[in-house]
N, CA, C, O and CB atoms as a CASP TS submission, in Angstrom:
PFRMAT TS
TARGET T0000
AUTHOR 0000-0000-0000
METHOD Language model
MODEL 1
PARENT N/A
ATOM      1  N   UNK     1      99.492 105.541 108.360  1.00  0.00           N
ATOM      2  CA  UNK     1      98.513 105.421 109.410  1.00  0.00           C
ATOM      3  C   UNK     1      97.120 105.437 108.795  1.00  0.00           C
ATOM      4  O   UNK     1      96.847 106.221 107.887  1.00  0.00           O
ATOM      5  CB  UNK     1      98.678 106.546 110.445  1.00  0.00           C
ATOM      6  N   UNK     2      96.248 104.579 109.286  1.00  0.00           N
ATOM      7  CA  UNK     2      94.889 104.489 108.777  1.00  0.00           C
ATOM      8  C   UNK     2      93.952 104.410 109.978  1.00  0.00           C
ATOM      9  O   UNK     2      94.077 103.505 110.803  1.00  0.00           O
ATOM     10  CB  UNK     2      94.711 103.251 107.825  1.00  0.00           C
ATOM     11  N   UNK     3      93.019 105.347 110.080  1.00  0.00           N
ATOM     12  CA  UNK     3      92.111 105.359 111.223  1.00  0.00           C
ATOM     13  C   UNK     3      90.824 106.091 110.855  1.00  0.00           C
ATOM     14  O   UNK     3      90.852 106.884 109.914  1.00  0.00           O
ATOM     15  CB  UNK     3      92.781 106.021 112.448  1.00  0.00           C
ATOM     16  N   UNK     4      89.694 105.877 111.540  1.00  0.00           N
ATOM     17  CA  UNK     4      89.480 104.827 112.540  1.00  0.00           C
ATOM     18  C   UNK     4      89.284 103.489 111.860  1.00  0.00           C
ATOM     19  O   UNK     4      88.909 103.426 110.690  1.00  0.00           O
ATOM     20  CB  UNK     4      88.268 105.153 113.428  1.00  0.00           C
ATOM     21  N   UNK     5      89.530 102.453 112.572  1.00  0.00           N
ATOM     22  CA  UNK     5      89.326 101.095 112.076  1.00  0.00           C
ATOM     23  C   UNK     5      88.750 100.284 113.226  1.00  0.00           C
ATOM     24  O   UNK     5      89.485  99.932 114.149  1.00  0.00           O
ATOM     25  CB  UNK     5      90.665 100.459 111.531  1.00  0.00           C
ATOM     26  N   UNK     6      87.478  99.982 113.197  1.00  0.00           N
ATOM     27  CA  UNK     6      86.551 100.043 112.059  1.00  0.00           C
ATOM     28  C   UNK     6      86.064 101.464 111.770  1.00  0.00           C
ATOM     29  O   UNK     6      86.073 102.341 112.634  1.00  0.00           O
ATOM     30  CB  UNK     6      85.356  99.143 112.319  1.00  0.00           C
ATOM     31  N   UNK     7      85.641 101.652 110.526  1.00  0.00           N
ATOM     32  CA  UNK     7      85.129 102.940 110.065  1.00  0.00           C
ATOM     33  C   UNK     7      83.648 102.795 109.735  1.00  0.00           C
ATOM     34  O   UNK     7      83.165 101.698 109.454  1.00  0.00           O
ATOM     35  CB  UNK     7      85.926 103.451 108.826  1.00  0.00           C
ATOM     36  N   UNK     8      82.941 103.912 109.774  1.00  0.00           N
ATOM     37  CA  UNK     8      81.536 103.844 109.405  1.00  0.00           C
ATOM     38  C   UNK     8      81.251 104.622 108.123  1.00  0.00           C
ATOM     39  O   UNK     8      80.674 104.063 107.190  1.00  0.00           O
ATOM     40  CB  UNK     8      80.674 104.374 110.538  1.00  0.00           C
ATOM     41  N   UNK     9      81.636 105.882 108.052  1.00  0.00           N
ATOM     42  CA  UNK     9      81.360 106.683 106.864  1.00  0.00           C
ATOM     43  C   UNK     9      82.624 107.130 106.133  1.00  0.00           C
ATOM     44  O   UNK     9      82.589 107.411 104.935  1.00  0.00           O
ATOM     45  CB  UNK     9      80.551 107.890 107.246  1.00  0.00           C
ATOM     46  N   UNK    10      83.733 107.194 106.856  1.00  0.00           N
ATOM     47  CA  UNK    10      84.997 107.615 106.253  1.00  0.00           C
ATOM     48  C   UNK    10      86.154 107.148 107.133  1.00  0.00           C
ATOM     49  O   UNK    10      85.972 106.794 108.298  1.00  0.00           O
ATOM     50  CB  UNK    10      85.039 109.162 106.062  1.00  0.00           C
ATOM     51  N   UNK    11      87.332 107.158 106.547  1.00  0.00           N
ATOM     52  CA  UNK    11      88.548 106.921 107.313  1.00  0.00           C
ATOM     53  C   UNK    11      89.619 107.866 106.798  1.00  0.00           C
ATOM     54  O   UNK    11      89.501 108.420 105.705  1.00  0.00           O
ATOM     55  CB  UNK    11      89.010 105.433 107.210  1.00  0.00           C
ATOM     56  N   UNK    12      90.648 108.042 107.581  1.00  0.00           N
ATOM     57  CA  UNK    12      91.734 108.953 107.240  1.00  0.00           C
ATOM     58  C   UNK    12      93.013 108.158 107.014  1.00  0.00           C
ATOM     59  O   UNK    12      93.310 107.212 107.743  1.00  0.00           O
ATOM     60  CB  UNK    12      91.937 110.011 108.350  1.00  0.00           C
ATOM     61  N   UNK    13      93.752 108.552 106.011  1.00  0.00           N
ATOM     62  CA  UNK    13      95.082 107.993 105.753  1.00  0.00           C
ATOM     63  C   UNK    13      96.083 109.118 105.955  1.00  0.00           C
ATOM     64  O   UNK    13      95.939 110.199 105.384  1.00  0.00           O
ATOM     65  CB  UNK    13      95.192 107.374 104.299  1.00  0.00           C
ATOM     66  N   UNK    14      97.092 108.862 106.763  1.00  0.00           N
ATOM     67  CA  UNK    14      98.197 109.799 106.945  1.00  0.00           C
ATOM     68  C   UNK    14      99.446 109.177 106.351  1.00  0.00           C
ATOM     69  O   UNK    14      99.803 108.048 106.685  1.00  0.00           O
ATOM     70  CB  UNK    14      98.408 110.153 108.452  1.00  0.00           C
ATOM     71  N   UNK    15     100.097 109.900 105.486  1.00  0.00           N
ATOM     72  CA  UNK    15     101.326 109.436 104.868  1.00  0.00           C
ATOM     73  C   UNK    15     102.440 110.416 105.193  1.00  0.00           C
ATOM     74  O   UNK    15     102.384 111.581 104.798  1.00  0.00           O
ATOM     75  CB  UNK    15     101.157 109.276 103.338  1.00  0.00           C
ATOM     76  N   UNK    16     103.431 109.955 105.897  1.00  0.00           N
ATOM     77  CA  UNK    16     104.556 110.821 106.234  1.00  0.00           C
ATOM     78  C   UNK    16     105.587 110.870 105.114  1.00  0.00           C
ATOM     79  O   UNK    16     106.406 111.788 105.059  1.00  0.00           O
ATOM     80  CB  UNK    16     105.212 110.349 107.520  1.00  0.00           C
ATOM     81  N   UNK    17     105.549 109.887 104.223  1.00  0.00           N
ATOM     82  CA  UNK    17     106.593 109.744 103.211  1.00  0.00           C
ATOM     83  C   UNK    17     106.328 110.504 101.920  1.00  0.00           C
ATOM     84  O   UNK    17     107.249 111.085 101.347  1.00  0.00           O
ATOM     85  CB  UNK    17     106.774 108.310 102.894  1.00  0.00           C
ATOM     86  N   UNK    18     105.095 110.507 101.460  1.00  0.00           N
ATOM     87  CA  UNK    18     104.831 111.059 100.144  1.00  0.00           C
ATOM     88  C   UNK    18     103.446 111.698 100.083  1.00  0.00           C
ATOM     89  O   UNK    18     102.495 111.154 100.645  1.00  0.00           O
ATOM     90  CB  UNK    18     104.961 109.975  99.083  1.00  0.00           C
ATOM     91  N   UNK    19     103.318 112.824  99.420  1.00  0.00           N
ATOM     92  CA  UNK    19     102.014 113.452  99.284  1.00  0.00           C
ATOM     93  C   UNK    19     101.221 112.924  98.087  1.00  0.00           C
ATOM     94  O   UNK    19     100.095 113.368  97.862  1.00  0.00           O
ATOM     95  CB  UNK    19     102.183 114.942  99.162  1.00  0.00           C
ATOM     96  N   UNK    20     101.771 112.001  97.324  1.00  0.00           N
ATOM     97  CA  UNK    20     101.097 111.490  96.139  1.00  0.00           C
ATOM     98  C   UNK    20     101.044 109.977  96.206  1.00  0.00           C
ATOM     99  O   UNK    20     102.080 109.312  96.187  1.00  0.00           O
ATOM    100  CB  UNK    20     101.809 111.954  94.850  1.00  0.00           C
ATOM    101  N   UNK    21      99.845 109.434  96.286  1.00  0.00           N
ATOM    102  CA  UNK    21      99.692 107.992  96.295  1.00  0.00           C
ATOM    103  C   UNK    21      98.300 107.636  95.812  1.00  0.00           C
ATOM    104  O   UNK    21      97.447 108.509  95.656  1.00  0.00           O
ATOM    105  CB  UNK    21      99.951 107.416  97.699  1.00  0.00           C
ATOM    106  N   UNK    22      98.074 106.366  95.579  1.00  0.00           N
ATOM    107  CA  UNK    22      96.750 105.921  95.178  1.00  0.00           C
ATOM    108  C   UNK    22      96.324 104.778  96.082  1.00  0.00           C
ATOM    109  O   UNK    22      97.151 104.044  96.622  1.00  0.00           O
ATOM    110  CB  UNK    22      96.729 105.489  93.691  1.00  0.00           C
ATOM    111  N   UNK    23      95.005 104.646  96.232  1.00  0.00           N
ATOM    112  CA  UNK    23      94.484 103.549  97.024  1.00  0.00           C
ATOM    113  C   UNK    23      93.504 102.759  96.177  1.00  0.00           C
ATOM    114  O   UNK    23      92.853 103.288  95.276  1.00  0.00           O
ATOM    115  CB  UNK    23      93.813 104.061  98.317  1.00  0.00           C
ATOM    116  N   UNK    24      93.423 101.496  96.491  1.00  0.00           N
ATOM    117  CA  UNK    24      92.467 100.603  95.858  1.00  0.00           C
ATOM    118  C   UNK    24      91.856  99.766  96.968  1.00  0.00           C
ATOM    119  O   UNK    24      92.578  99.104  97.715  1.00  0.00           O
ATOM    120  CB  UNK    24      93.140  99.704  94.751  1.00  0.00           C
ATOM    121  N   UNK    25      90.535  99.789  97.085  1.00  0.00           N
ATOM    122  CA  UNK    25      89.845  99.022  98.115  1.00  0.00           C
ATOM    123  C   UNK    25      89.134  97.866  97.436  1.00  0.00           C
ATOM    124  O   UNK    25      88.388  98.053  96.475  1.00  0.00           O
ATOM    125  CB  UNK    25      88.841  99.911  98.919  1.00  0.00           C
ATOM    126  N   UNK    26      89.378  96.664  97.954  1.00  0.00           N
ATOM    127  CA  UNK    26      88.780  95.450  97.394  1.00  0.00           C
ATOM    128  C   UNK    26      88.019  94.710  98.472  1.00  0.00           C
ATOM    129  O   UNK    26      88.373  94.751  99.650  1.00  0.00           O
ATOM    130  CB  UNK    26      89.855  94.537  96.773  1.00  0.00           C
ATOM    131  N   UNK    27      86.950  94.022  98.040  1.00  0.00           N
ATOM    132  CA  UNK    27      86.254  93.158  98.984  1.00  0.00           C
ATOM    133  C   UNK    27      87.049  91.864  99.128  1.00  0.00           C
ATOM    134  O   UNK    27      88.068  91.688  98.461  1.00  0.00           O
ATOM    135  CB  UNK    27      84.790  92.872  98.518  1.00  0.00           C
ATOM    136  N   UNK    28      86.600  90.970  99.979  1.00  0.00           N
ATOM    137  CA  UNK    28      87.355  89.740 100.232  1.00  0.00           C
ATOM    138  C   UNK    28      87.315  88.768  99.065  1.00  0.00           C
ATOM    139  O   UNK    28      88.048  87.779  99.065  1.00  0.00           O
ATOM    140  CB  UNK    28      86.826  89.059 101.464  1.00  0.00           C
ATOM    141  N   UNK    29      86.472  89.027  98.068  1.00  0.00           N
ATOM    142  CA  UNK    29      86.438  88.211  96.845  1.00  0.00           C
ATOM    143  C   UNK    29      87.444  88.744  95.813  1.00  0.00           C
ATOM    144  O   UNK    29      87.615  88.156  94.746  1.00  0.00           O
ATOM    145  CB  UNK    29      85.005  88.196  96.240  1.00  0.00           C
ATOM    146  N   UNK    30      88.103  89.859  96.142  1.00  0.00           N
ATOM    147  CA  UNK    30      89.108  90.431  95.251  1.00  0.00           C
ATOM    148  C   UNK    30      88.569  91.454  94.268  1.00  0.00           C
ATOM    149  O   UNK    30      89.316  91.940  93.419  1.00  0.00           O
ATOM    150  CB  UNK    30      89.767  89.346  94.497  1.00  0.00           C
ATOM    151  N   UNK    31      87.292  91.792  94.361  1.00  0.00           N
ATOM    152  CA  UNK    31      86.694  92.783  93.457  1.00  0.00           C
ATOM    153  C   UNK    31      87.017  94.191  93.951  1.00  0.00           C
ATOM    154  O   UNK    31      86.806  94.504  95.123  1.00  0.00           O
ATOM    155  CB  UNK    31      85.153  92.582  93.352  1.00  0.00           C
ATOM    156  N   UNK    32      87.520  95.028  93.073  1.00  0.00           N
ATOM    157  CA  UNK    32      87.815  96.408  93.420  1.00  0.00           C
ATOM    158  C   UNK    32      86.496  97.167  93.551  1.00  0.00           C
ATOM    159  O   UNK    32      85.684  97.181  92.626  1.00  0.00           O
ATOM    160  CB  UNK    32      88.746  97.072  92.356  1.00  0.00           C
ATOM    161  N   UNK    33      86.294  97.797  94.707  1.00  0.00           N
ATOM    162  CA  UNK    33      85.056  98.535  94.958  1.00  0.00           C
ATOM    163  C   UNK    33      85.284 100.038  94.998  1.00  0.00           C
ATOM    164  O   UNK    33      84.330 100.812  94.911  1.00  0.00           O
ATOM    165  CB  UNK    33      84.433  98.078  96.260  1.00  0.00           C
ATOM    166  N   UNK    34      86.531 100.458  95.129  1.00  0.00           N
ATOM    167  CA  UNK    34      86.847 101.887  95.158  1.00  0.00           C
ATOM    168  C   UNK    34      88.307 102.073  94.782  1.00  0.00           C
ATOM    169  O   UNK    34      89.180 101.355  95.269  1.00  0.00           O
ATOM    170  CB  UNK    34      86.553 102.504  96.560  1.00  0.00           C
ATOM    171  N   UNK    35      88.565 103.032  93.920  1.00  0.00           N
ATOM    172  CA  UNK    35      89.941 103.359  93.538  1.00  0.00           C
ATOM    173  C   UNK    35      90.042 104.882  93.526  1.00  0.00           C
ATOM    174  O   UNK    35      89.157 105.572  93.019  1.00  0.00           O
ATOM    175  CB  UNK    35      90.330 102.735  92.125  1.00  0.00           C
ATOM    176  N   UNK    36      91.132 105.395  94.091  1.00  0.00           N
ATOM    177  CA  UNK    36      91.241 106.846  94.230  1.00  0.00           C
ATOM    178  C   UNK    36      92.702 107.265  94.247  1.00  0.00           C
ATOM    179  O   UNK    36      93.539 106.608  94.865  1.00  0.00           O
ATOM    180  CB  UNK    36      90.532 107.325  95.509  1.00  0.00           C
ATOM    181  N   UNK    37      93.004 108.369  93.562  1.00  0.00           N
ATOM    182  CA  UNK    37      94.328 108.988  93.644  1.00  0.00           C
ATOM    183  C   UNK    37      94.268 110.084  94.692  1.00  0.00           C
ATOM    184  O   UNK    37      93.273 110.802  94.789  1.00  0.00           O
ATOM    185  CB  UNK    37      94.787 109.559  92.257  1.00  0.00           C
ATOM    186  N   UNK    38      95.319 110.214  95.468  1.00  0.00           N
ATOM    187  CA  UNK    38      95.368 111.196  96.541  1.00  0.00           C
ATOM    188  C   UNK    38      96.621 112.041  96.354  1.00  0.00           C
ATOM    189  O   UNK    38      97.705 111.512  96.110  1.00  0.00           O
ATOM    190  CB  UNK    38      95.352 110.508  97.944  1.00  0.00           C
ATOM    191  N   UNK    39      96.466 113.351  96.469  1.00  0.00           N
ATOM    192  CA  UNK    39      97.561 114.279  96.192  1.00  0.00           C
ATOM    193  C   UNK    39      97.966 115.096  97.404  1.00  0.00           C
ATOM    194  O   UNK    39      98.446 116.221  97.265  1.00  0.00           O
ATOM    195  CB  UNK    39      97.176 115.203  95.077  1.00  0.00           C
ATOM    196  N   UNK    40      97.778 114.541  98.585  1.00  0.00           N
ATOM    197  CA  UNK    40      98.170 115.231  99.812  1.00  0.00           C
ATOM    198  C   UNK    40      98.592 114.196 100.843  1.00  0.00           C
ATOM    199  O   UNK    40      98.291 113.012 100.691  1.00  0.00           O
ATOM    200  CB  UNK    40      97.011 116.116 100.357  1.00  0.00           C
ATOM    201  N   UNK    41      99.274 114.622 101.876  1.00  0.00           N
ATOM    202  CA  UNK    41      99.780 113.671 102.862  1.00  0.00           C
ATOM    203  C   UNK    41      98.685 113.110 103.749  1.00  0.00           C
ATOM    204  O   UNK    41      98.760 111.944 104.136  1.00  0.00           O
ATOM    205  CB  UNK    41     100.829 114.324 103.715  1.00  0.00           C
ATOM    206  N   UNK    42      97.676 113.892 104.084  1.00  0.00           N
ATOM    207  CA  UNK    42      96.571 113.413 104.896  1.00  0.00           C
ATOM    208  C   UNK    42      95.304 113.503 104.063  1.00  0.00           C
ATOM    209  O   UNK    42      95.004 114.553 103.495  1.00  0.00           O
ATOM    210  CB  UNK    42      96.439 114.231 106.220  1.00  0.00           C
ATOM    211  N   UNK    43      94.562 112.412 103.987  1.00  0.00           N
ATOM    212  CA  UNK    43      93.355 112.402 103.170  1.00  0.00           C
ATOM    213  C   UNK    43      92.259 111.613 103.863  1.00  0.00           C
ATOM    214  O   UNK    43      92.508 110.601 104.517  1.00  0.00           O
ATOM    215  CB  UNK    43      93.640 111.813 101.783  1.00  0.00           C
ATOM    216  N   UNK    44      91.043 112.105 103.702  1.00  0.00           N
ATOM    217  CA  UNK    44      89.872 111.402 104.208  1.00  0.00           C
ATOM    218  C   UNK    44      89.193 110.715 103.031  1.00  0.00           C
ATOM    219  O   UNK    44      88.944 111.333 101.996  1.00  0.00           O
ATOM    220  CB  UNK    44      88.889 112.378 104.941  1.00  0.00           C
ATOM    221  N   UNK    45      88.897 109.432 103.200  1.00  0.00           N
ATOM    222  CA  UNK    45      88.283 108.636 102.140  1.00  0.00           C
ATOM    223  C   UNK    45      86.847 108.316 102.544  1.00  0.00           C
ATOM    224  O   UNK    45      86.611 107.772 103.623  1.00  0.00           O
ATOM    225  CB  UNK    45      89.095 107.326 101.870  1.00  0.00           C
ATOM    226  N   UNK    46      85.897 108.651 101.689  1.00  0.00           N
ATOM    227  CA  UNK    46      84.485 108.405 101.937  1.00  0.00           C
ATOM    228  C   UNK    46      84.156 106.954 101.575  1.00  0.00           C
ATOM    229  O   UNK    46      84.315 106.537 100.428  1.00  0.00           O
ATOM    230  CB  UNK    46      83.599 109.395 101.128  1.00  0.00           C
ATOM    231  N   UNK    47      83.699 106.201 102.564  1.00  0.00           N
ATOM    232  CA  UNK    47      83.308 104.804 102.334  1.00  0.00           C
ATOM    233  C   UNK    47      81.839 104.590 102.683  1.00  0.00           C
ATOM    234  O   UNK    47      81.414 103.459 102.920  1.00  0.00           O
ATOM    235  CB  UNK    47      84.194 103.850 103.162  1.00  0.00           C
ATOM    236  N   UNK    48      81.062 105.672 102.715  1.00  0.00           N
ATOM    237  CA  UNK    48      79.650 105.562 103.086  1.00  0.00           C
ATOM    238  C   UNK    48      78.851 104.740 102.079  1.00  0.00           C
ATOM    239  O   UNK    48      77.781 104.232 102.414  1.00  0.00           O
ATOM    240  CB  UNK    48      79.037 106.945 103.216  1.00  0.00           C
ATOM    241  N   UNK    49      79.347 104.600 100.856  1.00  0.00           N
ATOM    242  CA  UNK    49      78.658 103.808  99.842  1.00  0.00           C
ATOM    243  C   UNK    49      78.984 102.323  99.882  1.00  0.00           C
ATOM    244  O   UNK    49      78.418 101.547  99.111  1.00  0.00           O
ATOM    245  CB  UNK    49      78.986 104.338  98.498  1.00  0.00           C
ATOM    246  N   UNK    50      79.886 101.916 100.767  1.00  0.00           N
ATOM    247  CA  UNK    50      80.262 100.504 100.845  1.00  0.00           C
ATOM    248  C   UNK    50      79.398  99.760 101.857  1.00  0.00           C
ATOM    249  O   UNK    50      78.970 100.331 102.860  1.00  0.00           O
ATOM    250  CB  UNK    50      81.742 100.366 101.217  1.00  0.00           C
ATOM    251  N   UNK    51      79.151  98.509 101.592  1.00  0.00           N
ATOM    252  CA  UNK    51      78.405  97.663 102.521  1.00  0.00           C
ATOM    253  C   UNK    51      79.279  97.338 103.726  1.00  0.00           C
ATOM    254  O   UNK    51      80.506  97.415 103.658  1.00  0.00           O
ATOM    255  CB  UNK    51      77.928  96.361 101.826  1.00  0.00           C
ATOM    256  N   UNK    52      78.635  96.977 104.818  1.00  0.00           N
ATOM    257  CA  UNK    52      79.380  96.561 106.008  1.00  0.00           C
ATOM    258  C   UNK    52      80.188  95.314 105.674  1.00  0.00           C
ATOM    259  O   UNK    52      79.738  94.446 104.926  1.00  0.00           O
ATOM    260  CB  UNK    52      78.420  96.294 107.210  1.00  0.00           C
ATOM    261  N   UNK    53      81.393  95.240 106.244  1.00  0.00           N
ATOM    262  CA  UNK    53      82.233  94.076 106.011  1.00  0.00           C
ATOM    263  C   UNK    53      83.702  94.409 106.158  1.00  0.00           C
ATOM    264  O   UNK    53      84.077  95.500 106.590  1.00  0.00           O
ATOM    265  CB  UNK    53      81.971  93.506 104.640  1.00  0.00           C
ATOM    266  N   UNK    54      84.523  93.441 105.788  1.00  0.00           N
ATOM    267  CA  UNK    54      85.981  93.581 105.837  1.00  0.00           C
ATOM    268  C   UNK    54      86.484  93.821 104.419  1.00  0.00           C
ATOM    269  O   UNK    54      86.067  93.144 103.480  1.00  0.00           O
ATOM    270  CB  UNK    54      86.660  92.311 106.467  1.00  0.00           C
ATOM    271  N   UNK    55      87.374  94.781 104.276  1.00  0.00           N
ATOM    272  CA  UNK    55      87.933  95.135 102.975  1.00  0.00           C
ATOM    273  C   UNK    55      89.455  95.188 103.063  1.00  0.00           C
ATOM    274  O   UNK    55      90.030  95.395 104.132  1.00  0.00           O
ATOM    275  CB  UNK    55      87.369  96.490 102.485  1.00  0.00           C
ATOM    276  N   UNK    56      90.076  94.999 101.929  1.00  0.00           N
ATOM    277  CA  UNK    56      91.531  95.114 101.827  1.00  0.00           C
ATOM    278  C   UNK    56      91.850  96.414 101.105  1.00  0.00           C
ATOM    279  O   UNK    56      91.261  96.721 100.068  1.00  0.00           O
ATOM    280  CB  UNK    56      92.156  93.882 101.080  1.00  0.00           C
ATOM    281  N   UNK    57      92.781  97.171 101.660  1.00  0.00           N
ATOM    282  CA  UNK    57      93.199  98.431 101.058  1.00  0.00           C
ATOM    283  C   UNK    57      94.642  98.294 100.595  1.00  0.00           C
ATOM    284  O   UNK    57      95.530  97.966 101.382  1.00  0.00           O
ATOM    285  CB  UNK    57      93.044  99.614 102.061  1.00  0.00           C
ATOM    286  N   UNK    58      94.866  98.548  99.318  1.00  0.00           N
ATOM    287  CA  UNK    58      96.218  98.579  98.765  1.00  0.00           C
ATOM    288  C   UNK    58      96.579 100.049  98.572  1.00  0.00           C
ATOM    289  O   UNK    58      95.920 100.772  97.825  1.00  0.00           O
ATOM    290  CB  UNK    58      96.321  97.765  97.403  1.00  0.00           C
ATOM    291  N   UNK    59      97.633 100.476  99.257  1.00  0.00           N
ATOM    292  CA  UNK    59      98.101 101.862  99.169  1.00  0.00           C
ATOM    293  C   UNK    59      99.411 101.851  98.393  1.00  0.00           C
ATOM    294  O   UNK    59     100.417 101.307  98.849  1.00  0.00           O
ATOM    295  CB  UNK    59      98.287 102.510 100.598  1.00  0.00           C
ATOM    296  N   UNK    60      99.381 102.459  97.220  1.00  0.00           N
ATOM    297  CA  UNK    60     100.567 102.470  96.364  1.00  0.00           C
ATOM    298  C   UNK    60     101.244 103.832  96.454  1.00  0.00           C
ATOM    299  O   UNK    60     100.634 104.864  96.171  1.00  0.00           O
ATOM    300  CB  UNK    60     100.195 102.140  94.892  1.00  0.00           C
ATOM    301  N   UNK    61     102.511 103.819  96.852  1.00  0.00           N
ATOM    302  CA  UNK    61     103.297 105.046  96.930  1.00  0.00           C
ATOM    303  C   UNK    61     104.507 104.895  96.020  1.00  0.00           C
ATOM    304  O   UNK    61     104.737 103.830  95.449  1.00  0.00           O
ATOM    305  CB  UNK    61     103.733 105.352  98.401  1.00  0.00           C
ATOM    306  N   UNK    62     105.258 105.942  95.894  1.00  0.00           N
ATOM    307  CA  UNK    62     106.489 105.876  95.110  1.00  0.00           C
ATOM    308  C   UNK    62     107.531 104.982  95.754  1.00  0.00           C
ATOM    309  O   UNK    62     108.522 104.617  95.122  1.00  0.00           O
ATOM    310  CB  UNK    62     107.057 107.260  94.917  1.00  0.00           C
ATOM    311  N   UNK    63     107.308 104.628  97.019  1.00  0.00           N
ATOM    312  CA  UNK    63     108.262 103.791  97.741  1.00  0.00           C
ATOM    313  C   UNK    63     107.798 102.350  97.887  1.00  0.00           C
ATOM    314  O   UNK    63     108.480 101.541  98.516  1.00  0.00           O
ATOM    315  CB  UNK    63     108.519 104.370  99.099  1.00  0.00           C
ATOM    316  N   UNK    64     106.639 102.019  97.310  1.00  0.00           N
ATOM    317  CA  UNK    64     106.173 100.637  97.361  1.00  0.00           C
ATOM    318  C   UNK    64     104.693 100.518  97.656  1.00  0.00           C
ATOM    319  O   UNK    64     103.958 101.505  97.654  1.00  0.00           O
ATOM    320  CB  UNK    64     106.944  99.880  98.390  1.00  0.00           C
ATOM    321  N   UNK    65     104.273  99.294  97.910  1.00  0.00           N
ATOM    322  CA  UNK    65     102.872  98.961  98.136  1.00  0.00           C
ATOM    323  C   UNK    65     102.665  98.555  99.582  1.00  0.00           C
ATOM    324  O   UNK    65     103.420  97.749 100.125  1.00  0.00           O
ATOM    325  CB  UNK    65     102.415  97.839  97.191  1.00  0.00           C
ATOM    326  N   UNK    66     101.638  99.116 100.203  1.00  0.00           N
ATOM    327  CA  UNK    66     101.260  98.781 101.575  1.00  0.00           C
ATOM    328  C   UNK    66      99.857  98.205 101.504  1.00  0.00           C
ATOM    329  O   UNK    66      98.972  98.798 100.886  1.00  0.00           O
ATOM    330  CB  UNK    66     101.329 100.038 102.539  1.00  0.00           C
ATOM    331  N   UNK    67      99.646  97.053 102.132  1.00  0.00           N
ATOM    332  CA  UNK    67      98.325  96.427 102.134  1.00  0.00           C
ATOM    333  C   UNK    67      97.834  96.330 103.571  1.00  0.00           C
ATOM    334  O   UNK    67      98.543  95.851 104.456  1.00  0.00           O
ATOM    335  CB  UNK    67      98.364  95.020 101.463  1.00  0.00           C
ATOM    336  N   UNK    68      96.601  96.797 103.787  1.00  0.00           N
ATOM    337  CA  UNK    68      95.985  96.772 105.122  1.00  0.00           C
ATOM    338  C   UNK    68      94.557  96.300 104.984  1.00  0.00           C
ATOM    339  O   UNK    68      93.992  96.298 103.891  1.00  0.00           O
ATOM    340  CB  UNK    68      96.039  98.174 105.807  1.00  0.00           C
ATOM    341  N   UNK    69      93.977  95.900 106.102  1.00  0.00           N
ATOM    342  CA  UNK    69      92.555  95.546 106.130  1.00  0.00           C
ATOM    343  C   UNK    69      91.814  96.569 106.949  1.00  0.00           C
ATOM    344  O   UNK    69      92.354  97.136 107.899  1.00  0.00           O
ATOM    345  CB  UNK    69      92.332  94.125 106.704  1.00  0.00           C
ATOM    346  N   UNK    70      90.556  96.804 106.570  1.00  0.00           N
ATOM    347  CA  UNK    70      89.703  97.733 107.313  1.00  0.00           C
ATOM    348  C   UNK    70      88.300  97.145 107.398  1.00  0.00           C
ATOM    349  O   UNK    70      87.809  96.519 106.459  1.00  0.00           O
ATOM    350  CB  UNK    70      89.677  99.142 106.637  1.00  0.00           C
ATOM    351  N   UNK    71      87.680  97.358 108.526  1.00  0.00           N
ATOM    352  CA  UNK    71      86.295  96.948 108.720  1.00  0.00           C
ATOM    353  C   UNK    71      85.389  98.154 108.510  1.00  0.00           C
ATOM    354  O   UNK    71      85.655  99.240 109.026  1.00  0.00           O
ATOM    355  CB  UNK    71      86.084  96.334 110.133  1.00  0.00           C
ATOM    356  N   UNK    72      84.327  97.957 107.757  1.00  0.00           N
ATOM    357  CA  UNK    72      83.318  99.001 107.567  1.00  0.00           C
ATOM    358  C   UNK    72      82.091  98.546 108.338  1.00  0.00           C
ATOM    359  O   UNK    72      81.589  97.442 108.133  1.00  0.00           O
ATOM    360  CB  UNK    72      82.989  99.249 106.029  1.00  0.00           C
ATOM    361  N   UNK    73      81.612  99.412 109.232  1.00  0.00           N
ATOM    362  CA  UNK    73      80.437  99.037 110.028  1.00  0.00           C
ATOM    363  C   UNK    73      79.294  99.986 109.791  1.00  0.00           C
ATOM    364  O   UNK    73      78.225  99.823 110.378  1.00  0.00           O
ATOM    365  CB  UNK    73      80.776  99.004 111.507  1.00  0.00           C
TER
END
């Protein structure tokens, strides 16, 4: 679960499957703008340093890769 979407300063990721995962946020040109390892099931990610726009989030868990889009406003 990823919310709120759109986000302004932060968003939350809830993972029911694993407490250890990593995220990579890329702009629509494919440039990685944020990469972070997370060691808990629920985590808040600070995106206040990102420009407004649409981003792709790749969430890597031990069970596979999940890709989502998020709007930053």
